[in-house]
N, C-alpha and C positions, 0 to 999 in steps of 0.2 A: 166609901172609897173603893175604887175598882181593884180587882185582884188579877195579877199577871198570870196567864195560863201558859205553861211550857208546851211547845209543839211536840206532837207524837212522832217517835222514830219509826218510819215505815221501811220495810225491806224491798229494795228495788229488784223486781223479778227479771228485768230485761238483761241483767248480767248473766243470767243462766242461758240466754240465747246465744251469747258470743261464741262458745265452743262449737255449737252446731253450725253457725254461719261460717266460721273458719274452716271447718272440715268440708263444708259444701264448696267453698271457694277453691281449696286445693284440689278437690276432686274434679271440679269443672276445669281448672287450669291444666291438670294432667290430661284430661280428655281432649281439651283444645290443643295442647302441645302434641298429643299423639296423633290427632287428625291432621296437623300441619306437616309433621316430619315423615309421615307415611303416605305413599301415593299409590292408588290402585290403577292398574294399566293392563289393557288387553295384550295377550301374548303376540297376537298377529300384528301389533304395531311396533314391535321391537325386533332387533336381530341379536341373536345370541351366538357367541363364539366360544370355542373351547381352547384352553391353553394346551399347547402340544410342543414336543421337541421336533426340531427340523433344521433345515439348512437356510440360513439367512443370506439372501442375495442383495448386495448393495447396488440398487439399480434405480434408474429414473425413467419415467415414461416420456417419450418424445413423439412428436408427430412430424412425419417426413413426406416429401413429395417425390414421385417417380420422375426422374429426368434422364435423358440420354447420357451414357457414360462418356461420350465424346461428341462435341458439337464444334463445327467449324463455321465461323462467321464470314460472310461475304462483304468485303469492303472495296470501295472504288479506289484502285491504285492511282488512276488518273480520272479527273473529272470529265464530264461530258453530258451530252443529251441522249436520253433513252430513245433509241430508234426501233428496237425490236425486242419482243419477249418470246423466247423459244419454248418455254415451259410455263406451267402455272403452279401456284403455291400448293403444296401437298403431294406433288408428283415424286415418284421414285427416280433417282438419277444415278448415272454412272460417272466415275471420275473422268473428267475431261469433256463431259457433255456441255454444249452451249446453253447458257441460261439467259443472258442478256447481251445486247449489242448497243454500245454507246458510240457517239461521234464527237470528235474534237478537232475543229478546223486548225487550231493552233498547232497541235501535234502533227497533223498532216503536212502543214506548211513547213514545219521544222524538219521533217524527214526529207521533203523535197530540197530544202536549203542545204542540208548536209550532203545529200547526193550530189548536188551541184558543186559543193566545195571539194568533194572527193574527185570528181571529174576534173576540176581545175588543177588540183594537186597532181593527179596522174599525168595530165598534160605537161605540167611543169617538170615532173620527173622525167618524162620522155624527152622533152626538149633539152634538159640538162644532160642527160646521157648522150643524146645526139651531138650536142656541142662538145662534150668531153671527148667523145670518139673522134670527131672531126679534128679537134686540137691534137689528139694523139697521132692521128695520121699525118697532120702537118709537121709535127715534130719528127716523126719517123722519116718523112720525105726530106726534111732539112738535114737530118743526120745522114741519110743515104747520100745526098748531094755533097755534103762535107767530106764524107769518106772518099767519094769519087775524086773530089778536088785535091784531097790530101794525097791520094795515090799518084795523081798526075803530077803534083808538085814534087813529090819525092822522086818520081822517075826523072823528071827534068833536072832535079838537083844532082842525081847520079850522073846524068849525061854531062852536065856542066862541070862536075868535078873531074871527069875524064878529060874534057876539053881544056880545063884549067891547068892540068898537068903539062900540057903542051903549049901553054900560054896562048891558047886560041880564044879564051873568054876573059872578059874583063872582070876584075874583082867586084865592081859595083853590080854587075848583072848577076854574079854568083850570090852575092849577099842579098840581093832582092828576092831571089828564089828561096833562100834560107828563111828570110823574114816571112815570106808568104806562107811557107810550110808551117812555121810556128804559129802564125795567126790562125790558119785553118784548124790546127790542132786545138788551139785555145777556144775557138768558136765551138768546136765539137764538144769539148768538156762542158761549156756553158749550156749547150743544147741538152746534154745528158742530165745535167743538174736541174734544168728547167723541166725536163720530162719527169724526173723523180718527184720534184715538188708538185707539179701538176697532178701526178698520179695520187699523191697523198691528199691533196685538196679534193680531187675527184672522189676518193673513197669516203671522205668526211661528208661531202655534199650528198652523195648517194645515200649514205646511212641516215642523214638527217631527213632527206626527202622520204625515204622508206618508212622511218619512224612516224613522220607526219601523216603519211598515207595510212599506216597501221592504226594510229590514234583516231584518225577520221573514220576509218572502217569500224573501229570499236564504238565510237560515238553514234555511228549510223545504226549499228546493231542494237545499241541501247535505245535509240529513238524508235526503231522499228518494233522493239519489244514493248515499249510504252504504247505504241500504236496497237500492238496485238493485245495489250492489257485492256483495251476498250471492249474486247470480247470477254465477258464474264463467264467462266467455266466452273463446273462442279469440282471442288478440291478433293472430294472423297465419294465413295459409294454410299448412298443413304437416301434420306427423304428430305425434300426441300420444304422445311416447316415454316419458312417465312420468306417473302419476296416483296420488298418495299420499293417498287419502281413502276411507274406508269408511263405509257408512251408519251413522248414530248416533254417529260419532266427533266429538269437539269439537276445533275448530281455533282456535288463538289468532291474534290480529292479527299479520300478517307471516309466518305459517307458510308454508313451501314446500309447494305442493299438486301441482305437476307441471311439465312442460316440453313446449314445442312446438318442433319443429325444421323447418327448410326442407330437404326431402330432395333437391331438385334441385340444390343447390349444396353442395359439400364443400370442406374445407380439411384440411391436415395439421398436426397438433400434435406437436411433438417436444421431447425433453429433451436438453440438451447440457451436457457437463462445464463447470464454472465456469472452467476453465483457458482456455477460448476466449471468455470473456465480452467481453474487450476487442477481439476480432477479428471478432466477428459483428455485422452491421449490416443494417438494412432495405435491400432492393434486391438483395441477393446471390442468386445463382442456384443451384438444386439440380437434380439429375437423378435420375430413377427409371425403372426398367424394369419394366413390368407387362404380363404376357401376351405377352412378346417384343417389345414396342414401347416406345421411350424417350419419356418425357414430361418437360417442363421446368416447374419451379415457381419462384416468386419469394418470397423471405422478406419477409413483410409486417409483422411485428410482433415485437419482442424484449421479453420481460418481464424487467426487470432484477432482480427479486427472486430470490434464490438459496435453494433448499430442498434439504437433504441433498446439497449439493455440486453441484447441477445447476440450470440455469435453462431456462425454457420459451420456445419460439418458435412462430410461426404461419407457414405457407407456403401460398400460393395457386397453383393450376394456372394456367399462363400462357395456355393455350388450352383445347381441349376436355377434358372429364373422361374418364378411362379408363372403359371399360365394366366393369360388374360390381362396382363398389365398394360396400362395405357399411360402415355406421357401426361404428367400433371396429376395423376391419381394420388390420393392421400393414403398413408398407411400409419397405423398406430404401433410403435415399437417400444420395447423395453431395452434400455442401454445399461449393461452391467459395468459398474465402475470398479469393482474389486472382486476377488475370488470369494466363493461361498464359505461360510463358517457355521459350525453347529451352534444353535441357540434355542432358547425357549421362546415361542412365538404366540401371538394372538392376531386374529384378523384385524386389518386396518378398517376404521370406520369413522362415522361422523362424531363420535364421542371425543376424539382428540381435539377438535376445534373448541369444544365446550370446556374441557378440563385441562388443556395444555399438556396432557399425558401425566398429570400428577396424581389423579385418582380415577376410580371407575366403580361401577356397580357390579358386585360379585354375588352370584346366587349361592345361597347356603346349600350344603349337601342335602339331597333328597327333599328340596323345598322349592317353592315358587316365589320365595322372598329374596330380593337382592338388596344388599346393604352396601353403603359407601365404604370404600377401602382405598387407602393411599398406597401407591405403588411407585416403582422406579422403572421407567421405560428407557430403552436405548435407541438405536438407529431404527429407521422405518423406511419402507418403500410404499408404493401404491397398493400393495397387497397385504403385507404383514408388518407387525411391529415387534421389535426385540424386547423381551421382558428381562430386566436385570434383578429385580427383587419384588417381594410383596405378593407373588402368585405362585401356585404350584401346578404341576402338570395335571390336567384333567379338570381344573377349575373352569366354571362357566361364567362368562362375563357378558354384559350387555354392550354391544359394539356400535349400535345405532346412535343417532343424535340424542343428547340429553336436554335439548332446548326447553321443553315444557316442564321438566321435573328436576333440573340440575340442583335446585336448592333443597331437595328432599334428602332425608337420611336413609330411607328405605323405600323399596318398590315392591308392591304385591302384584304379581302377575296373575291375571284371571283368564279363564277360557272364554 
């Protein structure tokens, strides 16, 4: 009969290896973690800024173009055909100089027609005055004859009254003379009344004719002025910077013919993002550096109309104009939106786009190691950023872009 043999208990030695494996794992994990969170970077590939106290200027950079401070456009008051060009584009002109000559047959015929109407009305006025004067003379002659007849009738009546006392004249003859005298006096009263009425009518007719002639003269002057407007003249002293008219070309009324600019005076015209529309106002100051010298400008006008997300402003130089300016030249300006205030500042840089201003790499004192540190930043402009908390004066920070190492916890700067 077989005998059951109990198995031997052996000590498993591999359990002794577990602590060693665990220690090695944690050591390797720590080394790997350390290699991931720390980044070695050459100093010449970063920009380092120092936190300092200073004045924060709330400003925005804008780009403007040099334009004449005053430009006058040349428009065709009356349409016509271009007959002559007296000057060429770019010429310096004086006020009143001839620039273009247009022709318009309709206007010329209109002037001739109005002149003929005036001549006709003047003839009518002359004839009316002549007829009135002749009528007045006729009335005066009739009145003179009536006065003569009345005197003769009254004389005869006196004679007949004397003869009638001696019964030498019949009563019928005497009465006939009395009736004749009264008739003549009645006619005389009618002639005087007619003369007064005719004089009143004459005055009204003369006034109406004179008003008509005056209105026709006014219309003629207006028509002649329109004819004179066919000669395009320079409205101001300046440079003829544009002239859009070729010989033989027809121009409609109101067509733009050109432009005259004052070249001794310039302003800056700039476009600003509509985000700043509520913060930009007349009287604000801008600075520009031209040929190594700083100049001050004052915002003179804000155009509230927004086009393509931007609005336009005009700025005038506060003092002398920079030398060498040319129309259309571009300038880079800083527009100050508010007065300066004391603040702790760091230089603006590419880090802000990577961190949204919530944190940055700060170098430890007397070390080339920069560690991630959370901060609170305030307003910023194109040069500096206001520090509200998290940094102290004299701290050194990396201000360049963090694009390649923004996920690291520390940066070792090497030479």
